A tleap script that builds the chain and sets N, CA, C and O, in Angstrom:
source leaprc.protein.ff14SB
mol = sequence {
  NMET ASP PHE GLN LYS TYR SER TRP SER ASP
  PRO VAL ALA PHE VAL GLU GLU LEU ARG ASP
  LYS THR MET THR ALA GLU GLU LYS ASN LEU
  ILE ALA THR VAL ILE LEU GLU TYR ARG PHE
  SER ARG GLU VAL LEU ASN VAL LEU LEU GLU
  LEU ILE LEU THR ILE ASN ASP GLN THR LEU
  HIE PRO THR ILE VAL HIE SER ILE ALA SER
  ASN TRP LYS LYS GLY GLY ILE VAL ASP PHE
  LYS SER ALA VAL TYR GLU ALA ASN GLN LEU
  ILE ASP TYR PHE LYS GLN CTHR
}
set mol.1.N position { -11.208 -10.842 -9.250 }
set mol.1.CA position { -9.650 -9.973 -8.332 }
set mol.1.C position { -8.919 -10.036 -9.641 }
set mol.1.O position { -9.188 -10.844 -10.529 }
set mol.2.N position { -7.813 -8.973 -9.709 }
set mol.2.CA position { -7.462 -8.444 -10.408 }
set mol.2.C position { -5.686 -9.089 -10.321 }
set mol.2.O position { -5.018 -8.108 -9.992 }
set mol.3.N position { -5.122 -9.826 -10.422 }
set mol.3.CA position { -3.769 -11.039 -10.372 }
set mol.3.C position { -3.252 -9.660 -10.322 }
set mol.3.O position { -3.413 -9.358 -9.140 }
set mol.4.N position { -2.646 -8.500 -11.007 }
set mol.4.CA position { -2.055 -7.576 -11.369 }
set mol.4.C position { -1.747 -6.664 -9.708 }
set mol.4.O position { -0.735 -6.331 -9.092 }
set mol.5.N position { -3.134 -6.541 -9.499 }
set mol.5.CA position { -2.928 -5.390 -8.296 }
set mol.5.C position { -2.120 -6.605 -7.052 }
set mol.5.O position { -1.266 -6.229 -6.249 }
set mol.6.N position { -2.535 -7.800 -7.130 }
set mol.6.CA position { -1.868 -8.111 -5.761 }
set mol.6.C position { -0.537 -8.760 -6.193 }
set mol.6.O position { 0.352 -9.138 -5.431 }
set mol.7.N position { -0.543 -8.816 -7.261 }
set mol.7.CA position { 1.316 -9.301 -7.317 }
set mol.7.C position { 1.925 -8.449 -7.335 }
set mol.7.O position { 3.063 -8.692 -6.935 }
set mol.8.N position { 1.681 -7.024 -7.744 }
set mol.8.CA position { 2.528 -5.903 -7.939 }
set mol.8.C position { 2.943 -5.187 -6.676 }
set mol.8.O position { 4.110 -4.802 -6.600 }
set mol.9.N position { 2.059 -4.956 -5.616 }
set mol.9.CA position { 1.617 -4.143 -4.712 }
set mol.9.C position { 2.260 -4.760 -3.708 }
set mol.9.O position { 2.128 -5.837 -3.127 }
set mol.10.N position { 3.268 -3.485 -3.603 }
set mol.10.CA position { 4.101 -4.293 -1.855 }
set mol.10.C position { 3.475 -3.880 -0.904 }
set mol.10.O position { 3.187 -2.696 -0.730 }
set mol.11.N position { 3.028 -5.296 0.224 }
set mol.11.CA position { 2.115 -5.316 1.146 }
set mol.11.C position { 1.585 -3.842 2.008 }
set mol.11.O position { 0.520 -3.230 1.933 }
set mol.12.N position { 2.907 -3.572 2.892 }
set mol.12.CA position { 2.732 -2.066 3.256 }
set mol.12.C position { 1.662 -1.317 2.481 }
set mol.12.O position { 0.622 -0.825 2.917 }
set mol.13.N position { 2.205 -1.334 1.054 }
set mol.13.CA position { 1.693 -0.121 0.093 }
set mol.13.C position { -0.107 -0.431 -0.354 }
set mol.13.O position { -1.001 0.317 -0.749 }
set mol.14.N position { -0.045 -1.866 -0.060 }
set mol.14.CA position { -1.560 -2.704 -0.487 }
set mol.14.C position { -2.366 -2.171 0.014 }
set mol.14.O position { -3.164 -1.384 -0.497 }
set mol.15.N position { -2.252 -2.701 1.709 }
set mol.15.CA position { -3.103 -2.201 3.232 }
set mol.15.C position { -2.984 -0.528 3.179 }
set mol.15.O position { -3.836 0.275 3.561 }
set mol.16.N position { -1.783 -0.269 2.641 }
set mol.16.CA position { -2.497 1.909 3.479 }
set mol.16.C position { -3.427 2.020 2.365 }
set mol.16.O position { -4.429 2.700 2.586 }
set mol.17.N position { -3.276 1.365 0.937 }
set mol.17.CA position { -4.236 1.874 0.589 }
set mol.17.C position { -5.966 1.307 0.164 }
set mol.17.O position { -6.902 1.930 -0.336 }
set mol.18.N position { -5.896 0.481 0.426 }
set mol.18.CA position { -7.085 -0.313 1.190 }
set mol.18.C position { -7.941 0.270 2.277 }
set mol.18.O position { -9.161 0.243 2.436 }
set mol.19.N position { -6.734 0.935 3.153 }
set mol.19.CA position { -7.655 1.645 4.317 }
set mol.19.C position { -7.507 2.664 4.442 }
set mol.19.O position { -7.659 3.311 5.478 }
set mol.20.N position { -7.028 3.195 2.951 }
set mol.20.CA position { -6.645 5.089 2.838 }
set mol.20.C position { -6.044 5.923 4.367 }
set mol.20.O position { -6.442 7.024 4.748 }
set mol.21.N position { -4.909 4.983 5.130 }
set mol.21.CA position { -4.127 6.132 5.762 }
set mol.21.C position { -2.722 4.960 6.090 }
set mol.21.O position { -2.792 3.917 5.440 }
set mol.22.N position { -1.789 5.070 6.819 }
set mol.22.CA position { -0.542 5.036 7.114 }
set mol.22.C position { -0.536 3.870 7.929 }
set mol.22.O position { -1.580 3.751 8.571 }
set mol.23.N position { 0.318 2.958 8.114 }
set mol.23.CA position { 0.003 1.786 8.591 }
set mol.23.C position { 1.138 1.955 9.824 }
set mol.23.O position { 2.106 2.697 9.656 }
set mol.24.N position { 0.968 1.309 10.907 }
set mol.24.CA position { 1.574 1.914 12.150 }
set mol.24.C position { 2.443 1.223 12.524 }
set mol.24.O position { 2.064 0.053 12.492 }
set mol.25.N position { 3.827 1.361 13.010 }
set mol.25.CA position { 5.218 0.358 12.562 }
set mol.25.C position { 4.404 -0.861 13.639 }
set mol.25.O position { 5.347 -1.650 13.570 }
set mol.26.N position { 3.731 -1.351 14.251 }
set mol.26.CA position { 3.145 -2.792 14.394 }
set mol.26.C position { 2.893 -3.818 13.809 }
set mol.26.O position { 3.320 -4.973 13.823 }
set mol.27.N position { 1.965 -3.130 13.163 }
set mol.27.CA position { 1.482 -3.091 11.854 }
set mol.27.C position { 2.840 -3.467 10.857 }
set mol.27.O position { 2.939 -4.687 10.728 }
set mol.28.N position { 3.642 -2.889 10.307 }
set mol.28.CA position { 4.873 -2.625 8.861 }
set mol.28.C position { 5.505 -4.169 9.759 }
set mol.28.O position { 5.327 -5.211 9.127 }
set mol.29.N position { 6.069 -4.282 10.882 }
set mol.29.CA position { 6.737 -5.429 12.011 }
set mol.29.C position { 5.837 -6.486 11.837 }
set mol.29.O position { 6.516 -7.490 11.619 }
set mol.30.N position { 4.532 -6.784 11.824 }
set mol.30.CA position { 3.926 -7.738 12.115 }
set mol.30.C position { 3.377 -8.630 10.391 }
set mol.30.O position { 3.036 -9.808 10.281 }
set mol.31.N position { 3.490 -7.262 8.924 }
set mol.31.CA position { 3.997 -7.922 8.204 }
set mol.31.C position { 5.274 -8.565 7.414 }
set mol.31.O position { 5.415 -9.364 6.489 }
set mol.32.N position { 6.074 -7.849 8.208 }
set mol.32.CA position { 7.398 -8.554 8.248 }
set mol.32.C position { 7.727 -9.348 8.762 }
set mol.32.O position { 8.691 -9.978 8.329 }
set mol.33.N position { 7.197 -9.655 9.746 }
set mol.33.CA position { 7.170 -11.192 10.473 }
set mol.33.C position { 6.568 -12.298 9.414 }
set mol.33.O position { 7.139 -13.380 9.280 }
set mol.34.N position { 5.763 -12.073 8.908 }
set mol.34.CA position { 4.618 -12.697 8.234 }
set mol.34.C position { 5.498 -13.056 7.353 }
set mol.34.O position { 5.788 -14.251 7.403 }
set mol.35.N position { 6.159 -12.278 6.362 }
set mol.35.CA position { 6.980 -12.412 5.228 }
set mol.35.C position { 8.480 -13.437 4.843 }
set mol.35.O position { 8.992 -13.994 3.873 }
set mol.36.N position { 8.804 -13.162 6.769 }
set mol.36.CA position { 9.982 -13.982 6.761 }
set mol.36.C position { 9.511 -15.307 7.529 }
set mol.36.O position { 10.236 -16.296 7.426 }
set mol.37.N position { 8.159 -15.397 8.413 }
set mol.37.CA position { 7.872 -17.252 8.978 }
set mol.37.C position { 7.183 -17.585 7.734 }
set mol.37.O position { 7.714 -18.509 7.118 }
set mol.38.N position { 6.321 -17.165 7.295 }
set mol.38.CA position { 5.143 -17.883 6.337 }
set mol.38.C position { 5.717 -18.327 4.612 }
set mol.38.O position { 5.516 -19.388 4.022 }
set mol.39.N position { 6.662 -16.786 3.996 }
set mol.39.CA position { 7.238 -16.866 2.754 }
set mol.39.C position { 6.301 -17.353 1.767 }
set mol.39.O position { 6.790 -18.170 0.987 }
set mol.40.N position { 4.866 -17.017 1.566 }
set mol.40.CA position { 3.829 -16.263 1.053 }
set mol.40.C position { 4.318 -15.440 -0.119 }
set mol.40.O position { 4.997 -14.425 0.039 }
set mol.41.N position { 3.907 -15.967 -1.442 }
set mol.41.CA position { 4.217 -15.235 -2.388 }
set mol.41.C position { 3.598 -13.955 -2.124 }
set mol.41.O position { 2.998 -13.899 -1.051 }
set mol.42.N position { 3.594 -12.401 -3.191 }
set mol.42.CA position { 2.986 -11.362 -2.829 }
set mol.42.C position { 2.031 -11.608 -2.804 }
set mol.42.O position { 1.236 -11.195 -1.960 }
set mol.43.N position { 1.795 -12.301 -3.644 }
set mol.43.CA position { -0.226 -11.664 -4.455 }
set mol.43.C position { -0.807 -12.863 -3.490 }
set mol.43.O position { -2.022 -13.057 -3.521 }
set mol.44.N position { -0.009 -13.649 -2.661 }
set mol.44.CA position { -0.490 -14.455 -1.869 }
set mol.44.C position { -1.173 -13.862 -0.354 }
set mol.44.O position { -2.281 -14.060 0.145 }
set mol.45.N position { 0.231 -12.902 0.212 }
set mol.45.CA position { 0.153 -12.692 1.235 }
set mol.45.C position { -0.222 -11.242 1.226 }
set mol.45.O position { -0.141 -10.579 2.261 }
set mol.46.N position { -0.752 -10.568 -0.255 }
set mol.46.CA position { -2.233 -9.460 -0.257 }
set mol.46.C position { -3.490 -9.769 -0.160 }
set mol.46.O position { -4.420 -9.056 0.218 }
set mol.47.N position { -3.501 -11.175 -0.618 }
set mol.47.CA position { -4.684 -11.733 -0.590 }
set mol.47.C position { -4.954 -11.760 0.843 }
set mol.47.O position { -5.672 -10.841 1.237 }
set mol.48.N position { -4.575 -12.543 1.658 }
set mol.48.CA position { -4.226 -12.757 2.887 }
set mol.48.C position { -4.671 -11.538 3.584 }
set mol.48.O position { -5.745 -11.537 4.184 }
set mol.49.N position { -3.758 -10.292 3.532 }
set mol.49.CA position { -3.998 -9.226 4.461 }
set mol.49.C position { -5.231 -8.487 4.189 }
set mol.49.O position { -5.840 -7.771 4.985 }
set mol.50.N position { -5.642 -8.841 2.504 }
set mol.50.CA position { -7.034 -8.292 2.385 }
set mol.50.C position { -8.459 -8.911 3.026 }
set mol.50.O position { -9.351 -8.135 3.372 }
set mol.51.N position { -8.563 -9.928 3.119 }
set mol.51.CA position { -8.967 -11.054 3.453 }
set mol.51.C position { -9.587 -10.773 5.087 }
set mol.51.O position { -10.730 -10.798 5.545 }
set mol.52.N position { -7.850 -10.421 5.871 }
set mol.52.CA position { -8.295 -10.193 7.544 }
set mol.52.C position { -8.528 -8.754 7.717 }
set mol.52.O position { -8.801 -8.403 8.865 }
set mol.53.N position { -8.462 -7.647 6.602 }
set mol.53.CA position { -8.672 -6.400 7.200 }
set mol.53.C position { -10.640 -6.632 6.558 }
set mol.53.O position { -11.517 -6.095 7.234 }
set mol.54.N position { -10.945 -7.261 5.569 }
set mol.54.CA position { -12.277 -7.384 5.493 }
set mol.54.C position { -13.409 -8.325 6.597 }
set mol.54.O position { -14.639 -8.286 6.585 }
set mol.55.N position { -12.624 -9.031 7.383 }
set mol.55.CA position { -12.901 -9.767 8.304 }
set mol.55.C position { -13.213 -9.084 9.541 }
set mol.55.O position { -14.100 -9.534 10.266 }
set mol.56.N position { -12.502 -7.930 9.887 }
set mol.56.CA position { -11.715 -8.132 10.624 }
set mol.56.C position { -11.824 -6.326 10.980 }
set mol.56.O position { -10.952 -5.693 11.575 }
set mol.57.N position { -13.219 -5.712 10.402 }
set mol.57.CA position { -13.473 -4.504 10.829 }
set mol.57.C position { -11.849 -3.467 10.173 }
set mol.57.O position { -11.675 -2.313 10.562 }
set mol.58.N position { -11.257 -3.881 9.585 }
set mol.58.CA position { -9.899 -3.700 8.966 }
set mol.58.C position { -9.009 -3.246 9.971 }
set mol.58.O position { -8.757 -2.061 10.189 }
set mol.59.N position { -8.576 -4.142 10.529 }
set mol.59.CA position { -8.137 -4.501 11.424 }
set mol.59.C position { -6.988 -5.186 11.772 }
set mol.59.O position { -7.282 -6.026 12.622 }
set mol.60.N position { -5.277 -5.213 11.373 }
set mol.60.CA position { -4.321 -6.547 11.572 }
set mol.60.C position { -4.420 -6.707 12.924 }
set mol.60.O position { -4.053 -5.648 13.434 }
set mol.61.N position { -4.732 -7.501 13.762 }
set mol.61.CA position { -4.816 -8.075 14.824 }
set mol.61.C position { -3.651 -9.272 14.681 }
set mol.61.O position { -4.076 -10.267 14.095 }
set mol.62.N position { -2.866 -9.313 14.926 }
set mol.62.CA position { -1.433 -10.439 15.352 }
set mol.62.C position { -2.007 -11.803 15.261 }
set mol.62.O position { -1.580 -12.605 14.431 }
set mol.63.N position { -3.361 -12.213 16.433 }
set mol.63.CA position { -3.154 -13.669 16.419 }
set mol.63.C position { -3.941 -13.613 15.360 }
set mol.63.O position { -3.597 -14.575 14.673 }
set mol.64.N position { -5.053 -12.881 14.664 }
set mol.64.CA position { -6.235 -13.725 13.221 }
set mol.64.C position { -4.792 -14.082 12.131 }
set mol.64.O position { -4.420 -15.130 11.603 }
set mol.65.N position { -4.208 -12.592 12.112 }
set mol.65.CA position { -2.659 -12.516 11.113 }
set mol.65.C position { -1.901 -14.054 11.168 }
set mol.65.O position { -1.662 -14.702 10.149 }
set mol.66.N position { -1.651 -14.402 12.223 }
set mol.66.CA position { -0.536 -15.830 12.452 }
set mol.66.C position { -1.593 -16.806 11.889 }
set mol.66.O position { -1.407 -17.394 10.824 }
set mol.67.N position { -2.958 -16.994 12.803 }
set mol.67.CA position { -3.808 -18.294 12.796 }
set mol.67.C position { -4.311 -18.263 11.060 }
set mol.67.O position { -4.437 -19.452 10.768 }
set mol.68.N position { -4.503 -17.765 10.337 }
set mol.68.CA position { -4.649 -17.348 9.110 }
set mol.68.C position { -3.901 -17.994 8.297 }
set mol.68.O position { -4.164 -19.064 7.749 }
set mol.69.N position { -2.681 -17.175 8.175 }
set mol.69.CA position { -1.246 -17.531 7.436 }
set mol.69.C position { -0.783 -18.957 7.693 }
set mol.69.O position { -0.140 -19.539 6.820 }
set mol.70.N position { -1.141 -19.676 9.095 }
set mol.70.CA position { -0.525 -20.754 9.503 }
set mol.70.C position { -1.259 -22.046 8.871 }
set mol.70.O position { -0.947 -23.224 8.692 }
set mol.71.N position { -2.541 -21.129 8.588 }
set mol.71.CA position { -4.029 -22.691 8.363 }
set mol.71.C position { -3.281 -22.314 6.772 }
set mol.71.O position { -3.097 -23.233 5.974 }
set mol.72.N position { -3.030 -21.398 6.553 }
set mol.72.CA position { -2.850 -21.571 4.883 }
set mol.72.C position { -1.747 -22.571 4.363 }
set mol.72.O position { -1.815 -23.450 3.503 }
set mol.73.N position { -0.678 -22.139 5.189 }
set mol.73.CA position { 0.678 -22.943 4.799 }
set mol.73.C position { 0.758 -24.078 5.203 }
set mol.73.O position { 1.501 -24.892 4.654 }
set mol.74.N position { -0.140 -24.433 6.457 }
set mol.74.CA position { -0.421 -26.105 6.459 }
set mol.74.C position { -1.262 -26.460 5.463 }
set mol.74.O position { -0.989 -27.581 5.032 }
set mol.75.N position { -2.396 -25.818 4.804 }
set mol.75.CA position { -3.355 -26.184 3.857 }
set mol.75.C position { -2.257 -26.622 2.596 }
set mol.75.O position { -2.399 -27.664 1.956 }
set mol.76.N position { -1.202 -25.696 2.369 }
set mol.76.CA position { -0.504 -25.673 0.771 }
set mol.76.C position { -1.557 -24.770 0.127 }
set mol.76.O position { -2.400 -25.213 -0.652 }
set mol.77.N position { -1.466 -23.381 0.512 }
set mol.77.CA position { -2.159 -22.276 0.028 }
set mol.77.C position { -0.896 -21.143 -0.041 }
set mol.77.O position { -0.540 -20.201 0.668 }
set mol.78.N position { -0.318 -21.909 -1.574 }
set mol.78.CA position { 0.819 -20.833 -2.152 }
set mol.78.C position { 0.684 -20.536 -3.973 }
set mol.78.O position { 1.508 -20.406 -4.878 }
set mol.79.N position { -0.557 -20.524 -3.900 }
set mol.79.CA position { -1.004 -19.463 -5.441 }
set mol.79.C position { -1.983 -18.830 -5.250 }
set mol.79.O position { -2.929 -19.075 -4.502 }
set mol.80.N position { -1.772 -17.831 -6.040 }
set mol.80.CA position { -3.469 -16.642 -5.991 }
set mol.80.C position { -4.801 -17.505 -6.039 }
set mol.80.O position { -5.807 -17.287 -5.363 }
set mol.81.N position { -4.683 -18.170 -6.642 }
set mol.81.CA position { -6.217 -19.470 -7.159 }
set mol.81.C position { -6.505 -19.598 -5.940 }
set mol.81.O position { -7.664 -19.336 -5.618 }
set mol.82.N position { -5.629 -20.000 -4.990 }
set mol.82.CA position { -6.235 -21.025 -4.126 }
set mol.82.C position { -6.290 -20.070 -3.135 }
set mol.82.O position { -7.265 -20.253 -2.406 }
set mol.83.N position { -5.603 -19.101 -2.824 }
set mol.83.CA position { -5.919 -17.715 -2.189 }
set mol.83.C position { -6.575 -17.378 -2.353 }
set mol.83.O position { -7.100 -17.307 -1.242 }
set mol.84.N position { -7.248 -16.948 -3.045 }
set mol.84.CA position { -8.476 -16.529 -3.179 }
set mol.84.C position { -9.919 -17.332 -3.494 }
set mol.84.O position { -11.002 -16.748 -3.531 }
set mol.85.N position { -9.757 -18.658 -3.696 }
set mol.85.CA position { -11.165 -19.193 -3.176 }
set mol.85.C position { -10.984 -19.732 -1.408 }
set mol.85.O position { -11.948 -20.204 -0.806 }
set mol.86.N position { -9.973 -19.608 -0.927 }
set mol.86.CA position { -9.902 -19.574 0.561 }
set mol.86.C position { -10.369 -18.285 1.435 }
set mol.86.O position { -10.932 -18.378 2.525 }
set mol.87.N position { -10.050 -17.089 0.790 }
set mol.87.CA position { -10.581 -16.225 1.408 }
set mol.87.C position { -11.427 -15.981 1.122 }
set mol.87.O position { -11.917 -15.245 1.979 }
set mol.88.N position { -12.365 -16.199 -0.030 }
set mol.88.CA position { -13.730 -16.008 -0.230 }
set mol.88.C position { -14.382 -17.339 0.401 }
set mol.88.O position { -15.443 -16.866 0.807 }
set mol.89.N position { -14.416 -18.656 0.729 }
set mol.89.CA position { -14.892 -19.196 1.989 }
set mol.89.C position { -14.604 -18.712 3.232 }
set mol.89.O position { -15.440 -18.567 4.124 }
set mol.90.N position { -13.880 -18.554 3.282 }
set mol.90.CA position { -13.796 -17.153 5.657 }
set mol.90.C position { -14.979 -16.260 4.670 }
set mol.90.O position { -16.084 -16.801 4.638 }
set mol.91.N position { -14.870 -15.233 4.043 }
set mol.91.CA position { -15.666 -13.889 4.178 }
set mol.91.C position { -17.028 -14.736 3.842 }
set mol.91.O position { -17.747 -14.331 4.756 }
set mol.92.N position { -17.744 -15.566 3.174 }
set mol.92.CA position { -18.776 -16.576 3.406 }
set mol.92.C position { -19.169 -16.886 4.768 }
set mol.92.O position { -20.052 -16.353 5.440 }
set mol.93.N position { -18.438 -17.759 5.048 }
set mol.93.CA position { -18.476 -18.120 6.840 }
set mol.93.C position { -18.975 -16.941 7.235 }
set mol.93.O position { -20.119 -16.693 7.615 }
set mol.94.N position { -18.085 -16.255 7.129 }
set mol.94.CA position { -18.374 -14.509 8.422 }
set mol.94.C position { -19.277 -14.046 8.412 }
set mol.94.O position { -19.819 -13.550 9.399 }
set mol.95.N position { -19.831 -14.075 6.980 }
set mol.95.CA position { -20.814 -13.603 6.556 }
set mol.95.C position { -22.258 -14.409 7.295 }
set mol.95.O position { -23.406 -14.036 7.538 }
set mol.96.N position { -21.850 -15.093 7.395 }
set mol.96.CA position { -23.324 -16.506 8.092 }
set mol.96.C position { -23.389 -16.410 9.400 }
set mol.96.O position { -24.456 -16.686 9.948 }
set mol.97.N position { -22.344 -16.029 10.112 }
set mol.97.CA position { -22.212 -15.917 11.752 }
set mol.97.C position { -22.095 -14.864 12.029 }
set mol.97.O position { -21.978 -14.547 13.213 }
savepdb mol mol.pdb
quit
């Protein structure tokens, strides 16, 4: 994964680019809430958002977003490397189920 892509991209622009469509107001509010509540770095947040889009059919469902964000916060996921590792673990898990 390209650190620069994750660290420089605004989360809204990042998601819009991944999905090739404009985010809804509700989705933008969800991202704003996650930014304020969990205080992840931009790169960690972007990895989290890409993970959720990957495992949840390109949808940002608030329950899933908050569940994974909360687990990452409790687990001390604060840097790009650990976020990528955790994301890959979850993707592998969902591929097996």
